[in-house]
Structure formats: C-alpha cells, structure tokens
mmCIF file of the N, C-alpha and C atoms, coordinates in Angstrom:
data_MODEL
# 
_entry.id   MODEL 
# 
loop_
_atom_site.group_PDB 
_atom_site.id 
_atom_site.type_symbol 
_atom_site.label_atom_id 
_atom_site.label_alt_id 
_atom_site.label_comp_id 
_atom_site.label_asym_id 
_atom_site.label_entity_id 
_atom_site.label_seq_id 
_atom_site.pdbx_PDB_ins_code 
_atom_site.Cartn_x 
_atom_site.Cartn_y 
_atom_site.Cartn_z 
_atom_site.occupancy 
_atom_site.B_iso_or_equiv 
_atom_site.pdbx_formal_charge 
_atom_site.auth_seq_id 
_atom_site.auth_comp_id 
_atom_site.auth_asym_id 
_atom_site.auth_atom_id 
_atom_site.pdbx_PDB_model_num 
ATOM 1   N N  . THR A 1 1  ? 101.328 113.799 100.154 1.00 0.00 ? 1  THR A N  1 
ATOM 2   C CA . THR A 1 1  ? 101.972 113.028 99.678  1.00 0.00 ? 1  THR A CA 1 
ATOM 3   C C  . THR A 1 1  ? 103.263 112.986 98.769  1.00 0.00 ? 1  THR A C  1 
ATOM 4   N N  . LEU A 1 2  ? 104.515 113.501 98.646  1.00 0.00 ? 2  LEU A N  1 
ATOM 5   C CA . LEU A 1 2  ? 105.211 113.168 98.061  1.00 0.00 ? 2  LEU A CA 1 
ATOM 6   C C  . LEU A 1 2  ? 106.522 111.961 97.583  1.00 0.00 ? 2  LEU A C  1 
ATOM 7   N N  . ILE A 1 3  ? 105.969 112.165 96.245  1.00 0.00 ? 3  ILE A N  1 
ATOM 8   C CA . ILE A 1 3  ? 106.830 110.699 96.231  1.00 0.00 ? 3  ILE A CA 1 
ATOM 9   C C  . ILE A 1 3  ? 108.330 111.268 95.412  1.00 0.00 ? 3  ILE A C  1 
ATOM 10  N N  . TYR A 1 4  ? 109.081 110.404 96.623  1.00 0.00 ? 4  TYR A N  1 
ATOM 11  C CA . TYR A 1 4  ? 110.214 110.424 95.589  1.00 0.00 ? 4  TYR A CA 1 
ATOM 12  C C  . TYR A 1 4  ? 111.477 109.342 95.000  1.00 0.00 ? 4  TYR A C  1 
ATOM 13  N N  . TRP A 1 5  ? 112.012 109.507 94.044  1.00 0.00 ? 5  TRP A N  1 
ATOM 14  C CA . TRP A 1 5  ? 112.608 108.221 93.097  1.00 0.00 ? 5  TRP A CA 1 
ATOM 15  C C  . TRP A 1 5  ? 113.890 108.339 93.281  1.00 0.00 ? 5  TRP A C  1 
ATOM 16  N N  . GLY A 1 6  ? 114.789 108.057 93.676  1.00 0.00 ? 6  GLY A N  1 
ATOM 17  C CA . GLY A 1 6  ? 116.164 108.006 94.156  1.00 0.00 ? 6  GLY A CA 1 
ATOM 18  C C  . GLY A 1 6  ? 116.689 106.381 93.110  1.00 0.00 ? 6  GLY A C  1 
ATOM 19  N N  . LEU A 1 7  ? 118.397 106.857 93.700  1.00 0.00 ? 7  LEU A N  1 
ATOM 20  C CA . LEU A 1 7  ? 118.571 105.721 92.473  1.00 0.00 ? 7  LEU A CA 1 
ATOM 21  C C  . LEU A 1 7  ? 119.846 105.341 93.425  1.00 0.00 ? 7  LEU A C  1 
ATOM 22  N N  . TRP A 1 8  ? 120.691 105.188 93.853  1.00 0.00 ? 8  TRP A N  1 
ATOM 23  C CA . TRP A 1 8  ? 121.981 105.020 94.490  1.00 0.00 ? 8  TRP A CA 1 
ATOM 24  C C  . TRP A 1 8  ? 121.460 104.902 96.202  1.00 0.00 ? 8  TRP A C  1 
ATOM 25  N N  . GLU A 1 9  ? 121.220 105.748 97.152  1.00 0.00 ? 9  GLU A N  1 
ATOM 26  C CA . GLU A 1 9  ? 121.485 105.669 98.364  1.00 0.00 ? 9  GLU A CA 1 
ATOM 27  C C  . GLU A 1 9  ? 120.175 104.677 98.497  1.00 0.00 ? 9  GLU A C  1 
ATOM 28  N N  . GLU A 1 10 ? 120.027 104.028 100.038 1.00 0.00 ? 10 GLU A N  1 
ATOM 29  C CA . GLU A 1 10 ? 119.031 103.200 100.715 1.00 0.00 ? 10 GLU A CA 1 
ATOM 30  C C  . GLU A 1 10 ? 118.258 104.497 101.454 1.00 0.00 ? 10 GLU A C  1 
ATOM 31  N N  . PRO A 1 11 ? 116.637 103.545 101.307 1.00 0.00 ? 11 PRO A N  1 
ATOM 32  C CA . PRO A 1 11 ? 115.909 104.632 102.366 1.00 0.00 ? 11 PRO A CA 1 
ATOM 33  C C  . PRO A 1 11 ? 116.542 104.994 104.021 1.00 0.00 ? 11 PRO A C  1 
ATOM 34  N N  . SER A 1 12 ? 117.408 103.801 104.628 1.00 0.00 ? 12 SER A N  1 
ATOM 35  C CA . SER A 1 12 ? 117.727 104.326 105.582 1.00 0.00 ? 12 SER A CA 1 
ATOM 36  C C  . SER A 1 12 ? 119.049 105.996 105.786 1.00 0.00 ? 12 SER A C  1 
ATOM 37  N N  . VAL A 1 13 ? 119.196 105.578 104.391 1.00 0.00 ? 13 VAL A N  1 
ATOM 38  C CA . VAL A 1 13 ? 119.794 106.927 104.041 1.00 0.00 ? 13 VAL A CA 1 
ATOM 39  C C  . VAL A 1 13 ? 119.515 107.927 104.394 1.00 0.00 ? 13 VAL A C  1 
ATOM 40  N N  . PHE A 1 14 ? 118.076 108.549 103.870 1.00 0.00 ? 14 PHE A N  1 
ATOM 41  C CA . PHE A 1 14 ? 117.092 109.754 104.297 1.00 0.00 ? 14 PHE A CA 1 
ATOM 42  C C  . PHE A 1 14 ? 116.293 110.236 105.393 1.00 0.00 ? 14 PHE A C  1 
ATOM 43  N N  . GLN A 1 15 ? 116.109 108.796 105.490 1.00 0.00 ? 15 GLN A N  1 
ATOM 44  C CA . GLN A 1 15 ? 115.148 109.128 106.738 1.00 0.00 ? 15 GLN A CA 1 
ATOM 45  C C  . GLN A 1 15 ? 115.403 109.897 107.907 1.00 0.00 ? 15 GLN A C  1 
ATOM 46  N N  . SER A 1 16 ? 115.985 110.346 108.037 1.00 0.00 ? 16 SER A N  1 
ATOM 47  C CA . SER A 1 16 ? 116.641 110.928 109.191 1.00 0.00 ? 16 SER A CA 1 
ATOM 48  C C  . SER A 1 16 ? 115.929 112.316 108.664 1.00 0.00 ? 16 SER A C  1 
ATOM 49  N N  . ILE A 1 17 ? 116.446 112.953 107.245 1.00 0.00 ? 17 ILE A N  1 
ATOM 50  C CA . ILE A 1 17 ? 116.776 114.067 106.582 1.00 0.00 ? 17 ILE A CA 1 
ATOM 51  C C  . ILE A 1 17 ? 114.775 114.023 106.768 1.00 0.00 ? 17 ILE A C  1 
ATOM 52  N N  . ILE A 1 18 ? 114.253 112.828 105.994 1.00 0.00 ? 18 ILE A N  1 
ATOM 53  C CA . ILE A 1 18 ? 112.635 112.657 106.019 1.00 0.00 ? 18 ILE A CA 1 
ATOM 54  C C  . ILE A 1 18 ? 112.499 113.155 106.977 1.00 0.00 ? 18 ILE A C  1 
ATOM 55  N N  . SER A 1 19 ? 112.221 112.100 107.907 1.00 0.00 ? 19 SER A N  1 
ATOM 56  C CA . SER A 1 19 ? 111.420 112.598 109.606 1.00 0.00 ? 19 SER A CA 1 
ATOM 57  C C  . SER A 1 19 ? 111.647 114.403 109.524 1.00 0.00 ? 19 SER A C  1 
ATOM 58  N N  . ASP A 1 20 ? 112.760 115.172 109.908 1.00 0.00 ? 20 ASP A N  1 
ATOM 59  C CA . ASP A 1 20 ? 112.878 116.418 109.805 1.00 0.00 ? 20 ASP A CA 1 
ATOM 60  C C  . ASP A 1 20 ? 112.190 117.142 109.006 1.00 0.00 ? 20 ASP A C  1 
ATOM 61  N N  . PHE A 1 21 ? 111.890 116.790 107.677 1.00 0.00 ? 21 PHE A N  1 
ATOM 62  C CA . PHE A 1 21 ? 111.595 117.409 106.924 1.00 0.00 ? 21 PHE A CA 1 
ATOM 63  C C  . PHE A 1 21 ? 109.506 117.421 107.306 1.00 0.00 ? 21 PHE A C  1 
ATOM 64  N N  . GLU A 1 22 ? 109.471 116.150 107.704 1.00 0.00 ? 22 GLU A N  1 
ATOM 65  C CA . GLU A 1 22 ? 108.000 116.464 107.816 1.00 0.00 ? 22 GLU A CA 1 
ATOM 66  C C  . GLU A 1 22 ? 107.176 116.682 109.710 1.00 0.00 ? 22 GLU A C  1 
ATOM 67  N N  . ARG A 1 23 ? 108.480 116.404 110.064 1.00 0.00 ? 23 ARG A N  1 
ATOM 68  C CA . ARG A 1 23 ? 108.435 117.013 111.410 1.00 0.00 ? 23 ARG A CA 1 
ATOM 69  C C  . ARG A 1 23 ? 107.866 118.721 111.328 1.00 0.00 ? 23 ARG A C  1 
ATOM 70  N N  . GLU A 1 24 ? 108.806 119.150 110.238 1.00 0.00 ? 24 GLU A N  1 
ATOM 71  C CA . GLU A 1 24 ? 108.199 120.858 110.063 1.00 0.00 ? 24 GLU A CA 1 
ATOM 72  C C  . GLU A 1 24 ? 107.472 121.269 109.240 1.00 0.00 ? 24 GLU A C  1 
ATOM 73  N N  . ASN A 1 25 ? 106.619 120.152 108.857 1.00 0.00 ? 25 ASN A N  1 
ATOM 74  C CA . ASN A 1 25 ? 105.616 120.314 107.409 1.00 0.00 ? 25 ASN A CA 1 
ATOM 75  C C  . ASN A 1 25 ? 104.856 118.792 107.703 1.00 0.00 ? 25 ASN A C  1 
ATOM 76  N N  . PRO A 1 26 ? 103.909 119.233 109.015 1.00 0.00 ? 26 PRO A N  1 
ATOM 77  C CA . PRO A 1 26 ? 103.425 118.254 109.757 1.00 0.00 ? 26 PRO A CA 1 
ATOM 78  C C  . PRO A 1 26 ? 101.988 117.789 108.406 1.00 0.00 ? 26 PRO A C  1 
ATOM 79  N N  . ASN A 1 27 ? 101.293 118.224 107.642 1.00 0.00 ? 27 ASN A N  1 
ATOM 80  C CA . ASN A 1 27 ? 100.692 118.096 106.554 1.00 0.00 ? 27 ASN A CA 1 
ATOM 81  C C  . ASN A 1 27 ? 101.151 117.360 105.469 1.00 0.00 ? 27 ASN A C  1 
ATOM 82  N N  . ILE A 1 28 ? 102.818 117.831 105.544 1.00 0.00 ? 28 ILE A N  1 
ATOM 83  C CA . ILE A 1 28 ? 103.161 116.850 104.205 1.00 0.00 ? 28 ILE A CA 1 
ATOM 84  C C  . ILE A 1 28 ? 103.894 115.203 104.189 1.00 0.00 ? 28 ILE A C  1 
ATOM 85  N N  . LYS A 1 29 ? 103.460 114.388 103.800 1.00 0.00 ? 29 LYS A N  1 
ATOM 86  C CA . LYS A 1 29 ? 104.065 112.954 103.580 1.00 0.00 ? 29 LYS A CA 1 
ATOM 87  C C  . LYS A 1 29 ? 105.543 112.385 102.660 1.00 0.00 ? 29 LYS A C  1 
ATOM 88  N N  . VAL A 1 30 ? 106.406 112.288 102.411 1.00 0.00 ? 30 VAL A N  1 
ATOM 89  C CA . VAL A 1 30 ? 107.837 112.101 101.734 1.00 0.00 ? 30 VAL A CA 1 
ATOM 90  C C  . VAL A 1 30 ? 107.115 110.026 101.544 1.00 0.00 ? 30 VAL A C  1 
ATOM 91  N N  . GLU A 1 31 ? 107.454 110.106 100.811 1.00 0.00 ? 31 GLU A N  1 
ATOM 92  C CA . GLU A 1 31 ? 107.583 108.114 100.145 1.00 0.00 ? 31 GLU A CA 1 
ATOM 93  C C  . GLU A 1 31 ? 108.415 108.354 99.142  1.00 0.00 ? 31 GLU A C  1 
ATOM 94  N N  . TYR A 1 32 ? 109.981 107.902 99.782  1.00 0.00 ? 32 TYR A N  1 
ATOM 95  C CA . TYR A 1 32 ? 111.005 107.624 99.160  1.00 0.00 ? 32 TYR A CA 1 
ATOM 96  C C  . TYR A 1 32 ? 111.288 106.258 98.733  1.00 0.00 ? 32 TYR A C  1 
ATOM 97  N N  . SER A 1 33 ? 111.548 105.573 97.830  1.00 0.00 ? 33 SER A N  1 
ATOM 98  C CA . SER A 1 33 ? 111.710 104.647 96.735  1.00 0.00 ? 33 SER A CA 1 
ATOM 99  C C  . SER A 1 33 ? 112.936 104.388 95.964  1.00 0.00 ? 33 SER A C  1 
ATOM 100 N N  . LYS A 1 34 ? 114.045 104.017 96.368  1.00 0.00 ? 34 LYS A N  1 
ATOM 101 C CA . LYS A 1 34 ? 114.962 103.777 95.866  1.00 0.00 ? 34 LYS A CA 1 
ATOM 102 C C  . LYS A 1 34 ? 114.694 103.124 94.955  1.00 0.00 ? 34 LYS A C  1 
ATOM 103 N N  . MET A 1 35 ? 115.267 103.312 93.170  1.00 0.00 ? 35 MET A N  1 
ATOM 104 C CA . MET A 1 35 ? 114.478 102.203 91.742  1.00 0.00 ? 35 MET A CA 1 
ATOM 105 C C  . MET A 1 35 ? 116.188 101.748 91.757  1.00 0.00 ? 35 MET A C  1 
ATOM 106 N N  . ASP A 1 36 ? 115.271 100.777 90.963  1.00 0.00 ? 36 ASP A N  1 
ATOM 107 C CA . ASP A 1 36 ? 115.924 99.619  89.940  1.00 0.00 ? 36 ASP A CA 1 
ATOM 108 C C  . ASP A 1 36 ? 117.167 100.682 89.131  1.00 0.00 ? 36 ASP A C  1 
ATOM 109 N N  . LYS A 1 37 ? 118.120 100.605 88.883  1.00 0.00 ? 37 LYS A N  1 
ATOM 110 C CA . LYS A 1 37 ? 118.516 101.495 87.862  1.00 0.00 ? 37 LYS A CA 1 
ATOM 111 C C  . LYS A 1 37 ? 118.875 101.140 86.399  1.00 0.00 ? 37 LYS A C  1 
ATOM 112 N N  . LYS A 1 38 ? 118.298 99.656  86.373  1.00 0.00 ? 38 LYS A N  1 
ATOM 113 C CA . LYS A 1 38 ? 117.989 99.226  84.845  1.00 0.00 ? 38 LYS A CA 1 
ATOM 114 C C  . LYS A 1 38 ? 117.012 99.907  84.386  1.00 0.00 ? 38 LYS A C  1 
ATOM 115 N N  . GLN A 1 39 ? 116.913 100.608 83.092  1.00 0.00 ? 39 GLN A N  1 
ATOM 116 C CA . GLN A 1 39 ? 115.754 101.052 82.434  1.00 0.00 ? 39 GLN A CA 1 
ATOM 117 C C  . GLN A 1 39 ? 115.238 102.466 83.607  1.00 0.00 ? 39 GLN A C  1 
ATOM 118 N N  . TYR A 1 40 ? 115.757 102.799 84.458  1.00 0.00 ? 40 TYR A N  1 
ATOM 119 C CA . TYR A 1 40 ? 115.211 103.863 85.181  1.00 0.00 ? 40 TYR A CA 1 
ATOM 120 C C  . TYR A 1 40 ? 114.987 105.151 84.710  1.00 0.00 ? 40 TYR A C  1 
ATOM 121 N N  . ARG A 1 41 ? 115.621 105.545 83.342  1.00 0.00 ? 41 ARG A N  1 
ATOM 122 C CA . ARG A 1 41 ? 115.355 107.575 82.631  1.00 0.00 ? 41 ARG A CA 1 
ATOM 123 C C  . ARG A 1 41 ? 114.083 106.668 81.615  1.00 0.00 ? 41 ARG A C  1 
ATOM 124 N N  . GLU A 1 42 ? 114.684 105.521 81.139  1.00 0.00 ? 42 GLU A N  1 
ATOM 125 C CA . GLU A 1 42 ? 113.327 105.660 80.525  1.00 0.00 ? 42 GLU A CA 1 
ATOM 126 C C  . GLU A 1 42 ? 111.995 105.336 81.120  1.00 0.00 ? 42 GLU A C  1 
ATOM 127 N N  . ARG A 1 43 ? 111.710 104.920 82.465  1.00 0.00 ? 43 ARG A N  1 
ATOM 128 C CA . ARG A 1 43 ? 110.644 104.124 82.981  1.00 0.00 ? 43 ARG A CA 1 
ATOM 129 C C  . ARG A 1 43 ? 110.557 106.208 83.685  1.00 0.00 ? 43 ARG A C  1 
ATOM 130 N N  . LEU A 1 44 ? 111.246 106.681 83.964  1.00 0.00 ? 44 LEU A N  1 
ATOM 131 C CA . LEU A 1 44 ? 111.167 107.869 84.436  1.00 0.00 ? 44 LEU A CA 1 
ATOM 132 C C  . LEU A 1 44 ? 110.248 109.001 83.248  1.00 0.00 ? 44 LEU A C  1 
ATOM 133 N N  . VAL A 1 45 ? 110.929 108.630 82.962  1.00 0.00 ? 45 VAL A N  1 
ATOM 134 C CA . VAL A 1 45 ? 110.129 109.550 81.513  1.00 0.00 ? 45 VAL A CA 1 
ATOM 135 C C  . VAL A 1 45 ? 108.807 109.278 80.944  1.00 0.00 ? 45 VAL A C  1 
ATOM 136 N N  . ALA A 1 46 ? 108.902 108.188 81.120  1.00 0.00 ? 46 ALA A N  1 
ATOM 137 C CA . ALA A 1 46 ? 107.528 107.318 80.782  1.00 0.00 ? 46 ALA A CA 1 
ATOM 138 C C  . ALA A 1 46 ? 106.297 107.543 81.265  1.00 0.00 ? 46 ALA A C  1 
ATOM 139 N N  . ARG A 1 47 ? 106.642 107.287 82.596  1.00 0.00 ? 47 ARG A N  1 
ATOM 140 C CA . ARG A 1 47 ? 105.490 108.028 83.727  1.00 0.00 ? 47 ARG A CA 1 
ATOM 141 C C  . ARG A 1 47 ? 105.234 109.649 83.734  1.00 0.00 ? 47 ARG A C  1 
ATOM 142 N N  . ILE A 1 48 ? 106.547 110.463 83.842  1.00 0.00 ? 48 ILE A N  1 
ATOM 143 C CA . ILE A 1 48 ? 106.557 111.694 83.457  1.00 0.00 ? 48 ILE A CA 1 
ATOM 144 C C  . ILE A 1 48 ? 105.150 112.042 82.674  1.00 0.00 ? 48 ILE A C  1 
ATOM 145 N N  . ASP A 1 49 ? 105.452 111.139 81.177  1.00 0.00 ? 49 ASP A N  1 
ATOM 146 C CA . ASP A 1 49 ? 104.957 111.802 80.542  1.00 0.00 ? 49 ASP A CA 1 
ATOM 147 C C  . ASP A 1 49 ? 103.144 111.489 80.422  1.00 0.00 ? 49 ASP A C  1 
ATOM 148 N N  . ASN A 1 50 ? 103.306 110.424 81.241  1.00 0.00 ? 50 ASN A N  1 
ATOM 149 C CA . ASN A 1 50 ? 102.062 109.505 81.764  1.00 0.00 ? 50 ASN A CA 1 
ATOM 150 C C  . ASN A 1 50 ? 100.958 110.304 82.467  1.00 0.00 ? 50 ASN A C  1 
ATOM 151 N N  . ASN A 1 51 ? 101.789 111.534 83.237  1.00 0.00 ? 51 ASN A N  1 
ATOM 152 C CA . ASN A 1 51 ? 101.496 111.674 84.478  1.00 0.00 ? 51 ASN A CA 1 
ATOM 153 C C  . ASN A 1 51 ? 101.004 111.430 85.617  1.00 0.00 ? 51 ASN A C  1 
ATOM 154 N N  . THR A 1 52 ? 102.098 110.176 85.342  1.00 0.00 ? 52 THR A N  1 
ATOM 155 C CA . THR A 1 52 ? 101.966 109.179 87.038  1.00 0.00 ? 52 THR A CA 1 
ATOM 156 C C  . THR A 1 52 ? 103.657 109.049 87.544  1.00 0.00 ? 52 THR A C  1 
ATOM 157 N N  . GLY A 1 53 ? 104.433 110.608 86.808  1.00 0.00 ? 53 GLY A N  1 
ATOM 158 C CA . GLY A 1 53 ? 105.929 110.368 87.618  1.00 0.00 ? 53 GLY A CA 1 
ATOM 159 C C  . GLY A 1 53 ? 105.931 110.754 89.109  1.00 0.00 ? 53 GLY A C  1 
ATOM 160 N N  . PRO A 1 54 ? 107.415 110.288 89.610  1.00 0.00 ? 54 PRO A N  1 
ATOM 161 C CA . PRO A 1 54 ? 107.426 110.795 91.492  1.00 0.00 ? 54 PRO A CA 1 
ATOM 162 C C  . PRO A 1 54 ? 107.111 112.801 91.391  1.00 0.00 ? 54 PRO A C  1 
ATOM 163 N N  . ASP A 1 55 ? 107.487 112.980 92.160  1.00 0.00 ? 55 ASP A N  1 
ATOM 164 C CA . ASP A 1 55 ? 107.227 114.455 92.129  1.00 0.00 ? 55 ASP A CA 1 
ATOM 165 C C  . ASP A 1 55 ? 109.226 115.445 92.732  1.00 0.00 ? 55 ASP A C  1 
ATOM 166 N N  . ILE A 1 56 ? 109.494 114.165 93.022  1.00 0.00 ? 56 ILE A N  1 
ATOM 167 C CA . ILE A 1 56 ? 110.799 114.896 93.074  1.00 0.00 ? 56 ILE A CA 1 
ATOM 168 C C  . ILE A 1 56 ? 111.651 113.269 92.424  1.00 0.00 ? 56 ILE A C  1 
ATOM 169 N N  . PHE A 1 57 ? 112.723 113.394 92.194  1.00 0.00 ? 57 PHE A N  1 
ATOM 170 C CA . PHE A 1 57 ? 113.683 112.631 91.023  1.00 0.00 ? 57 PHE A CA 1 
ATOM 171 C C  . PHE A 1 57 ? 114.694 112.744 91.525  1.00 0.00 ? 57 PHE A C  1 
ATOM 172 N N  . ARG A 1 58 ? 115.655 112.079 90.989  1.00 0.00 ? 58 ARG A N  1 
ATOM 173 C CA . ARG A 1 58 ? 116.942 111.716 91.356  1.00 0.00 ? 58 ARG A CA 1 
ATOM 174 C C  . ARG A 1 58 ? 117.475 110.996 89.815  1.00 0.00 ? 58 ARG A C  1 
ATOM 175 N N  . PHE A 1 59 ? 118.725 112.114 89.208  1.00 0.00 ? 59 PHE A N  1 
ATOM 176 C CA . PHE A 1 59 ? 119.097 111.523 87.751  1.00 0.00 ? 59 PHE A CA 1 
ATOM 177 C C  . PHE A 1 59 ? 121.050 112.515 87.715  1.00 0.00 ? 59 PHE A C  1 
ATOM 178 N N  . HIS A 1 60 ? 120.928 111.247 86.793  1.00 0.00 ? 60 HIS A N  1 
ATOM 179 C CA . HIS A 1 60 ? 122.462 112.165 87.125  1.00 0.00 ? 60 HIS A CA 1 
ATOM 180 C C  . HIS A 1 60 ? 122.733 113.664 86.097  1.00 0.00 ? 60 HIS A C  1 
ATOM 181 N N  . ASN A 1 61 ? 123.875 114.038 86.244  1.00 0.00 ? 61 ASN A N  1 
ATOM 182 C CA . ASN A 1 61 ? 123.815 115.379 85.232  1.00 0.00 ? 61 ASN A CA 1 
ATOM 183 C C  . ASN A 1 61 ? 124.497 115.404 83.829  1.00 0.00 ? 61 ASN A C  1 
ATOM 184 N N  . THR A 1 62 ? 124.565 114.117 83.332  1.00 0.00 ? 62 THR A N  1 
ATOM 185 C CA . THR A 1 62 ? 124.570 113.452 82.056  1.00 0.00 ? 62 THR A CA 1 
ATOM 186 C C  . THR A 1 62 ? 123.107 113.785 81.328  1.00 0.00 ? 62 THR A C  1 
ATOM 187 N N  . TRP A 1 63 ? 122.308 113.332 82.260  1.00 0.00 ? 63 TRP A N  1 
ATOM 188 C CA . TRP A 1 63 ? 120.943 113.569 81.986  1.00 0.00 ? 63 TRP A CA 1 
ATOM 189 C C  . TRP A 1 63 ? 120.307 114.260 81.679  1.00 0.00 ? 63 TRP A C  1 
ATOM 190 N N  . LEU A 1 64 ? 121.035 115.383 81.633  1.00 0.00 ? 64 LEU A N  1 
ATOM 191 C CA . LEU A 1 64 ? 120.395 116.650 81.850  1.00 0.00 ? 64 LEU A CA 1 
ATOM 192 C C  . LEU A 1 64 ? 120.009 116.827 80.491  1.00 0.00 ? 64 LEU A C  1 
ATOM 193 N N  . PRO A 1 65 ? 119.521 117.096 79.267  1.00 0.00 ? 65 PRO A N  1 
ATOM 194 C CA . PRO A 1 65 ? 119.659 116.984 77.954  1.00 0.00 ? 65 PRO A CA 1 
ATOM 195 C C  . PRO A 1 65 ? 118.517 116.360 77.607  1.00 0.00 ? 65 PRO A C  1 
ATOM 196 N N  . GLN A 1 66 ? 118.406 114.548 78.341  1.00 0.00 ? 66 GLN A N  1 
ATOM 197 C CA . GLN A 1 66 ? 117.455 114.112 77.911  1.00 0.00 ? 66 GLN A CA 1 
ATOM 198 C C  . GLN A 1 66 ? 115.691 114.601 78.726  1.00 0.00 ? 66 GLN A C  1 
ATOM 199 N N  . LEU A 1 67 ? 116.347 114.955 79.913  1.00 0.00 ? 67 LEU A N  1 
ATOM 200 C CA . LEU A 1 67 ? 115.418 115.268 81.094  1.00 0.00 ? 67 LEU A CA 1 
ATOM 201 C C  . LEU A 1 67 ? 114.680 116.891 81.126  1.00 0.00 ? 67 LEU A C  1 
ATOM 202 N N  . SER A 1 68 ? 115.473 117.897 79.950  1.00 0.00 ? 68 SER A N  1 
ATOM 203 C CA . SER A 1 68 ? 115.767 119.035 80.658  1.00 0.00 ? 68 SER A CA 1 
ATOM 204 C C  . SER A 1 68 ? 114.074 119.884 80.781  1.00 0.00 ? 68 SER A C  1 
ATOM 205 N N  . LYS A 1 69 ? 113.428 119.036 79.281  1.00 0.00 ? 69 LYS A N  1 
ATOM 206 C CA . LYS A 1 69 ? 112.073 120.004 79.686  1.00 0.00 ? 69 LYS A CA 1 
ATOM 207 C C  . LYS A 1 69 ? 111.202 119.343 80.758  1.00 0.00 ? 69 LYS A C  1 
ATOM 208 N N  . TYR A 1 70 ? 111.918 118.280 81.284  1.00 0.00 ? 70 TYR A N  1 
ATOM 209 C CA . TYR A 1 70 ? 110.478 117.715 82.816  1.00 0.00 ? 70 TYR A CA 1 
ATOM 210 C C  . TYR A 1 70 ? 111.015 119.087 83.797  1.00 0.00 ? 70 TYR A C  1 
ATOM 211 N N  . LEU A 1 71 ? 111.854 119.350 83.618  1.00 0.00 ? 71 LEU A N  1 
ATOM 212 C CA . LEU A 1 71 ? 112.729 120.410 85.224  1.00 0.00 ? 71 LEU A CA 1 
ATOM 213 C C  . LEU A 1 71 ? 112.216 121.489 85.041  1.00 0.00 ? 71 LEU A C  1 
ATOM 214 N N  . LEU A 1 72 ? 112.102 121.765 86.388  1.00 0.00 ? 72 LEU A N  1 
ATOM 215 C CA . LEU A 1 72 ? 111.319 123.565 86.278  1.00 0.00 ? 72 LEU A CA 1 
ATOM 216 C C  . LEU A 1 72 ? 113.167 123.822 86.390  1.00 0.00 ? 72 LEU A C  1 
ATOM 217 N N  . ASN A 1 73 ? 112.476 125.262 85.710  1.00 0.00 ? 73 ASN A N  1 
ATOM 218 C CA . ASN A 1 73 ? 113.934 126.372 85.971  1.00 0.00 ? 73 ASN A CA 1 
ATOM 219 C C  . ASN A 1 73 ? 113.862 127.227 86.880  1.00 0.00 ? 73 ASN A C  1 
ATOM 220 N N  . ALA A 1 74 ? 115.000 127.530 87.705  1.00 0.00 ? 74 ALA A N  1 
ATOM 221 C CA . ALA A 1 74 ? 114.400 128.717 89.144  1.00 0.00 ? 74 ALA A CA 1 
ATOM 222 C C  . ALA A 1 74 ? 115.181 129.226 88.720  1.00 0.00 ? 74 ALA A C  1 
# 
C-alpha cells in the first residue's frame, strides 16, 4: 500500500487514476488523503523525520529548498 498525501484535490479527482493504476498493478494499493493546509509542511517534515511519512506527497514548488533533502533526484 502506497500512502499519498495531497493538499488541494479531493479524493474523487484521483479515484479513476488510482483505480487504473491498481488495475495495472494488482499487488499495489494507493490510499489518497487530502490533508489540511494548516501546518501541512511542518507535519510532513516531522512525519518523514520520524519514518512515518507518506510514500507520495504533493507540495508547492516554493517549498523545494525546505524539502529538497527528502526528495529523490531522478
């Protein structure tokens, strides 16, 4: 199960995308949660530092300097 935190989109926006992904990858489930914008960045960083953060997360591009050490460079 992949945990996906979003900020702006309601779960219904991603439902068809998640369903298609799960159909193509039957051994993987995705749990999307729209998070509260209040203290999101602080909560995200704290959870990542605590090894309890999401597998996938949305963030605003202006947050890149604060989050860069948590991101995979591809």
